[in-house]
C-alpha angles and dihedrals in degrees: 000000000000127000133167123246112190088341093306121114118248126184112221132176121259115272090030119163127213089254090054092050092049090052091049090049088052094233114177140170126033115331144146123229134214124189114202089345095308121113114244116200115230090244089064099049093094092049099045111098118205129224129204112281094018114153120224120193118196114200117197119196117244120211125214138073 
């Protein structure tokens, strides 16, 4: 099935979780995640099932001032 990760299409297997999709997208380092514009705590990534056309936004902190 297809989802969007930061507005880019990603093909994932059926019954994919948010954690699975993040691994497939090769996301590393500190980040926050929103699924369909709702924040998902890291502790819930393994328990959050995805549906076709879901949109994942990965927000990476930026340092500086």
